[in-house]
VEXSE-574225 format. One record per residue (C-alpha): residue number from 1; x, z, y. Coordinates in steps of 0.1 Angstrom, whole numbers, padded with zeros to 4 digits. Example, Ala and Ser with C-alpha at 12.3 -4.5 7.8 and 13.67 -1.06 7.14 Angstrom:
BEGIN
 titor     u     w     v
     1  0123  0078 -0045
     2  0137  0071 -0011
***
This chain:
BEGIN
 titor     u     w     v
     1  0000  0000  0000
     2  0013 -0009  0034
     3  0008  0016  0063
     4  0009  0004  0098
     5  0022  0025  0127
     6 -0005  0038  0151
     7 -0006  0016  0182
     8  0004  0034  0214
     9 -0022  0036  0241
    10  0001  0021  0267
    11  0010 -0016  0264
    12 -0003 -0022  0229
    13 -0039 -0031  0220
    14 -0057 -0011  0194
    15 -0069 -0031  0164
    16 -0106 -0039  0168
    17 -0131 -0027  0141
    18 -0155 -0050  0123
    19 -0183 -0034  0142
    20 -0165 -0041  0175
    21 -0160 -0077  0166
    22 -0197 -0080  0156
    23 -0210 -0065  0188
    24 -0186 -0085  0210
    25 -0199 -0117  0195
    26 -0234 -0109  0208
    27 -0222 -0095  0242
    28 -0201 -0126  0249
    29 -0228 -0152  0239
    30 -0246 -0166  0269
    31 -0281 -0180  0268
    32 -0312 -0172  0248
    33 -0308 -0203  0226
    34 -0272 -0195  0217
    35 -0281 -0159  0209
    36 -0309 -0170  0187
    37 -0286 -0194  0168
    38 -0260 -0166  0164
    39 -0286 -0143  0149
    40 -0298 -0169  0125
    41 -0263 -0177  0113
    42 -0257 -0140  0107
    43 -0289 -0134  0088
    44 -0286 -0165  0066
    45 -0255 -0149  0052
    46 -0277 -0122  0037
    47 -0304 -0146  0025
    48 -0329 -0144  0054
    49 -0340 -0179  0063
    50 -0366 -0173  0090
    51 -0370 -0148  0118
    52 -0399 -0136  0140
    53 -0388 -0115  0169
    54 -0411 -0097  0194
    55 -0403 -0073  0222
    56 -0427 -0057  0246
    57 -0417 -0053  0283
    58 -0442 -0026  0288
    59 -0474 -0011  0275
    60 -0506 -0001  0293
    61 -0516  0034  0300
    62 -0539  0033  0270
    63 -0510  0024  0247
    64 -0519 -0012  0242
    65 -0494 -0041  0244
    66 -0501 -0072  0264
    67 -0489 -0107  0254
    68 -0480 -0113  0291
    69 -0455 -0085  0288
    70 -0438 -0096  0256
    71 -0410 -0119  0244
    72 -0419 -0137  0212
    73 -0394 -0159  0194
    74 -0400 -0175  0160
    75 -0385 -0199  0135
    76 -0414 -0197  0110
    77 -0430 -0229  0121
    78 -0459 -0240  0142
    79 -0486 -0235  0116
    80 -0476 -0199  0110
    81 -0471 -0191  0147
    82 -0505 -0205  0156
    83 -0522 -0184  0129
    84 -0501 -0152  0130
    85 -0491 -0149  0166
    86 -0515 -0169  0188
    87 -0544 -0164  0164
    88 -0539 -0126  0163
    89 -0534 -0122  0125
    90 -0505 -0099  0132
    91 -0531 -0073  0141
    92 -0541 -0071  0104
    93 -0507 -0074  0089
    94 -0496 -0042  0072
    95 -0459 -0043  0080
    96 -0464 -0054  0116
    97 -0488 -0025  0122
    98 -0463 -0002  0105
    99 -0436 -0014  0129
   100 -0458 -0007  0160
   101 -0461  0029  0149
   102 -0428  0036  0133
   103 -0390  0030  0136
   104 -0367  0017  0110
   105 -0371 -0009  0082
   106 -0398 -0015  0056
   107 -0398 -0038  0026
   108 -0426 -0063  0022
   109 -0431 -0048 -0011
   110 -0453 -0023  0008
   111 -0481 -0048  0012
   112 -0479 -0059 -0024
   113 -0481 -0023 -0036
   114 -0511 -0015 -0014
   115 -0528 -0047 -0025
   116 -0523 -0039 -0062
   117 -0539 -0005 -0056
   118 -0569 -0020 -0038
   119 -0559 -0002 -0006
   120 -0561 -0031  0018
   121 -0591 -0040  0039
   122 -0607 -0074  0034
   123 -0591 -0086  0067
   124 -0557 -0074  0055
   125 -0561 -0091  0022
   126 -0569 -0124  0039
   127 -0538 -0122  0060
   128 -0517 -0112  0030
   129 -0529 -0142  0009
   130 -0528 -0167  0038
   131 -0492 -0158  0047
   132 -0481 -0161  0011
   133 -0497 -0195  0009
   134 -0474 -0205  0038
   135 -0444 -0194  0019
   136 -0440 -0160  0036
   137 -0434 -0140  0004
   138 -0403 -0118  0004
   139 -0386 -0101  0033
   140 -0382 -0071  0056
   141 -0398 -0059  0088
   142 -0376 -0039  0112
   143 -0388 -0019  0142
   144 -0364 -0010  0171
   145 -0376  0014  0197
   146 -0365  0020  0233
   147 -0368  0058  0235
   148 -0370  0059  0273
   149 -0401  0038  0275
   150 -0414  0040  0239
   151 -0414  0002  0238
   152 -0413 -0016  0205
   153 -0391 -0044  0195
   154 -0396 -0059  0160
   155 -0382 -0084  0136
   156 -0399 -0101  0106
   157 -0371 -0113  0083
   158 -0383 -0139  0057
   159 -0361 -0145  0027
   160 -0352 -0180  0016
   161 -0375 -0196 -0010
   162 -0371 -0184 -0045
   163 -0355 -0151 -0035
   164 -0377 -0124 -0051
   165 -0385 -0091 -0033
   166 -0365 -0071 -0058
   167 -0334 -0090 -0049
   168 -0341 -0087 -0012
   169 -0345 -0049 -0016
   170 -0311 -0047 -0034
   171 -0295 -0067 -0006
   172 -0310 -0043  0020
   173 -0298 -0013  0000
   174 -0263 -0026  0002
   175 -0262 -0043  0036
   176 -0291 -0029  0055
   177 -0270 -0009  0080
   178 -0249 -0040  0088
   179 -0280 -0061  0093
   180 -0297 -0036  0115
   181 -0266 -0034  0137
   182 -0269 -0072  0142
   183 -0306 -0069  0151
   184 -0299 -0041  0176
   185 -0272 -0061  0193
   186 -0294 -0091  0196
   187 -0323 -0070  0209
   188 -0301 -0055  0237
   189 -0286 -0088  0247
   190 -0317 -0109  0246
   191 -0334 -0086  0271
   192 -0306 -0092  0295
   193 -0310 -0130  0292
   194 -0348 -0132  0287
   195 -0363 -0164  0301
   196 -0392 -0159  0326
   197 -0424 -0177  0315
   198 -0428 -0208  0336
   199 -0462 -0198  0348
   200 -0449 -0164  0361
   201 -0417 -0175  0378
   202 -0417 -0165  0415
   203 -0405 -0184  0445
   204 -0377 -0171  0467
   205 -0401 -0160  0494
   206 -0423 -0142  0468
   207 -0393 -0123  0455
   208 -0383 -0114  0491
   209 -0416 -0099  0500
   210 -0419 -0080  0467
   211 -0384 -0065  0470
   212 -0392 -0052  0505
   213 -0426 -0040  0494
   214 -0407 -0021  0466
   215 -0386 -0004  0493
   216 -0418  0009  0508
   217 -0421 -0015  0537
   218 -0454 -0025  0552
   219 -0466 -0060  0557
   220 -0458 -0057  0594
   221 -0423 -0044  0587
   222 -0416 -0071  0562
   223 -0428 -0097  0587
   224 -0403 -0084  0612
   225 -0374 -0083  0587
   226 -0380 -0118  0574
   227 -0391 -0131  0608
   228 -0424 -0143  0595
   229 -0460 -0139  0606
   230 -0478 -0110  0590
   231 -0504 -0133  0576
   232 -0477 -0154  0559
   233 -0463 -0123  0543
   234 -0497 -0113  0531
   235 -0502 -0148  0517
   236 -0469 -0146  0498
   237 -0478 -0112  0483
   238 -0512 -0125  0472
   239 -0496 -0156  0456
   240 -0471 -0134  0438
   241 -0498 -0112  0424
   242 -0517 -0142  0412
   243 -0486 -0157  0397
   244 -0478 -0125  0377
   245 -0515 -0119  0368
   246 -0518 -0084  0384
   247 -0542 -0069  0408
   248 -0520 -0048  0431
   249 -0486 -0052  0449
   250 -0473 -0021  0431
   251 -0481 -0038  0397
   252 -0464 -0070  0409
   253 -0432 -0051  0419
   254 -0431 -0034  0385
   255 -0437 -0065  0365
   256 -0412 -0086  0385
   257 -0387 -0059  0382
   258 -0390 -0056  0344
   259 -0387 -0094  0342
   260 -0355 -0093  0362
   261 -0369 -0115  0389
   262 -0361 -0090  0417
   263 -0334 -0065  0425
   264 -0307 -0086  0410
***
């Protein structure tokens, strides 16, 4: 066995760990598309062919999540996305509902076991059968929480065709920690580079007035600062609220801030 001398802190770089190399790959990858490709390349190594990712920006006071305040990325295909995401079938999917209320990872064997015991509702059974017909058979669901806001990020990892759930479970037992590290790195980095929905992107003037409103300035004060007529400022505020789909300026400031459109 060869022992290496400990590197001194001055003038000599310490060797980088496998974890450090992994995280650095995500931190240095720019652009949502490139991050998505990196995640897929990593997960394919473990036998996961398709990925569904969702992350809520915020939730309402009642605890519900709004589609307007979420990032959803999918490589499952248009038919599945239309049915499961846009059609709302995820609301009856067992592991997705588990992810909204829990943190960690769960095998898709959970749904099969509950189905075998007759413990699924008719709606849950329909979703279970329909997704299997689409080739969504074996995999894992992973939930990642932001403790400060209690927001949920989740991944649906679908194994490649022919890979049975028992084999997927053994892969997870061996490499689950490594896989979750990749998912966590992606989750952190994608939020920093999230793309604003085209129908919610603000103009420069709308950003200006919202930033000053966020500083507690009145319409009159903002008009003076930006050298605009008060009516023009009010018009920009109204158009910003309409663009973001909110009722008040306070809500507009919060949403624009969470999307990274202001205070950059």
